[in-house]
C-alpha positions, 0 to 999 in steps of 0.5 A, spaced: 701 695 359 700 688 359 701 687 366 697 694 367 692 691 363 691 683 365 684 684 369 680 686 362 685 683 356 683 677 359 676 676 355 680 679 348 686 674 350 681 667 350 677 670 344 684 670 340 684 663 341 677 662 340 679 665 334 685 663 332 682 655 333 676 656 329 679 660 323 681 655 318 674 652 318 671 658 317 676 660 311 675 652 308 666 655 308 670 661 305 673 657 298 667 654 297 663 661 297 660 662 304 660 669 305 666 670 310 661 674 315 655 668 314 661 662 316 664 666 322 657 666 324 656 659 323 662 657 326 662 661 332 654 659 333 656 652 333 661 653 337 658 656 343 651 651 343 657 645 343 660 649 349 653 650 351 650 643 351 656 641 355 655 646 360 648 644 361 650 637 362 656 636 365 656 642 370 651 640 375 655 634 376 661 637 376 658 642 381 655 636 385 662 632 385 666 638 388 661 640 394 661 632 396 669 632 395 671 639 399 666 637 405 668 629 405 676 632 405 676 632 413 674 625 414 679 622 408 685 627 411 683 623 417 682 616 414 689 618 410 692 618 417 689 612 421 691 607 415 697 610 411 701 614 416 702 607 420 705 605 414 709 611 412 712 611 419 713 604 419 718 605 413 721 611 417 723 608 422 727 604 420 731 610 416 736 613 422 735 621 426 727 621 423 723 623 428 716 622 427 713 625 432 715 631 429 713 630 422 706 627 424 705 634 427 707 637 421 703 633 416 697 634 420 698 641 420 699 642 412 693 637 412 688 641 415 691 647 412 689 644 405 682 643 407 682 649 411 684 653 404 679 649 399 673 650 404 675 658 403 676 657 396 670 654 394 666 658 398 669 665 395 668 662 388 660 661 390 660 667 393 663 672 391 658 677 386 665 680 383 667 674 380 660 672 378 659 678 374 667 678 371 665 671 369 658 674 365 662 680 362 667 673 360 662 670 357 658 676 353 665 679 351 669 673 349 663 671 342 663 678 340 670 679 340 671 673 337 667 674 332 669 680 329 676 678 330 674 672 325 671 676 320 677 681 319 682 676 320 684 675 314 685 684 312 688 683 319 693 679 316 693 684 310 694 690 314 700 687 318 703 684 312 704 691 308 707 694 313 713 690 313 719 692 310 720 690 303 728 687 303 726 683 309 719 681 308 720 674 306 725 673 311 720 675 316 714 672 313 718 665 313 719 665 321 712 668 321 710 662 318 714 658 324 711 661 329 704 660 326 706 652 325 709 652 333 703 655 335 697 651 332 701 645 333 700 647 340 693 650 340 690 647 336 694 639 337 694 640 344 687 642 345 684 636 341 690 632 345 687 634 352 680 633 350 680 627 348 684 624 354 679 629 359 674 624 355 677 618 357 679 619 364 673 621 366 669 615 363 673 611 365 674 613 372 667 613 372 665 606 370 671 603 374 666 606 381 671 611 383 668 616 387 669 623 384 672 619 379 669 625 373 672 631 377 679 628 378 679 626 370 676 633 367 681 636 371 688 631 369 685 631 363 685 638 361 691 639 365 695 635 360 696 641 356 702 643 361 708 636 360 707 631 366 702 635 370 696 633 368 698 626 368 701 626 375 695 630 378 690 625 375 695 618 377 696 622 385 689 623 386 686 617 384 690 613 387 689 616 394 682 616 392 682 608 390 687 607 397 681 610 401 675 607 397 676 600 395 679 595 399 680 590 394 687 591 390 685 589 384 679 596 384 686 600 385 690 596 380 684 598 375 685 606 376 693 604 375 691 600 369 687 607 366 692 612 366 696 606 364 693 605 357 692 613 357 700 613 356 700 608 351 694 612 347 698 619 348 705 616 347 704 613 341 696 616 337 694 622 340 700 626 341 704 624 334 696 624 330 695 631 333 700 634 335 707 632 331 714 635 332 711 641 330 711 644 337 718 643 339 718 646 345 722 643 351 717 640 356 721 644 362 720 650 357 713 650 357 712 649 365 716 654 367 712 659 362 705 657 364 707 659 372 711 664 370 705 667 366 700 665 371 704 669 377 705 675 373 698 676 370 694 671 372 689 667 367 691 672 362 699 669 362 696 662 363 692 663 356 699 667 352 704 663 356 706 657 350 704 661 345 708 667 347 714 662 349 715 659 343 715 666 339 721 667 344 724 660 342 724 661 335 726 668 335 732 666 339 733 660 335 733 666 329 738 669 332 743 664 334 743 662 326 744 670 325 751 669 330 753 663 327 753 665 320 756 671 322 764 674 322 763 673 330 763 666 330 766 665 324 774 663 325 779 669 323 782 666 316 789 666 316 793 672 313 794 673 306 787 670 305 
């Protein structure tokens, strides 16, 4: 059902993520006497105001940098082939049985394919009326659904709790609390980490004078919710752009230092403080979940991938604990006992 309805479930999944992210604030307002509908409306309006303000200020800059980057991509590819390829060819020439001419032809063909794909992708995004219509529907429906979810959050939880089998209800509630802790640690914690890194990267790279620093920084920061992917994307893209743009080594080293500082901040402050050890998911499992979710369900799959993977992981651990306590795992007692 999820696969068949994936085209219409995206606003519901996104609204559920927003409601889950903002619900603690609404609950806090309710504790001081604010009616839940009013607290929900206030929190949601403030959240939308922040998103709208950021979009108004950042969207024109991001759009201009993206368009300029796509238009300049062929010249950058030529620069890489003229300046970087001779160095690669010199290294490969020292290796046995390497056909550098064939490799260069393959490299040129691959880069041309990338440029053509990027141009087609940008054109389809800009000109597709269906994509624009889907975006408008997403922008209108998502806040409305999020409002109703946050307003009725406690009622929905109470309703689900009333259907739990009485005998097993305490154990089920405990596992649901474990799932909630895991999801909260990732969605709320990792979202704040990604936002902090995106802000740092975009500001630092722009101050360093790197072209398209804002776009590269925002993409790298928001991709950091996938372990390693955001960092590698940012480092590789930034260093390539720095190599093309700057003539001095110090500027290139400055770009590298920006990402080195980010790793220190993330490893010793951001992730321990905002996420901690509540997630308990292996990075490989997260990467697989995101890739598999995107492949199967598109944007919807990416949104639900980590919560779904975390829930599966906790249920597997529960099953393994039960298995280790069972007579199938325990050694057979000696005869006479």
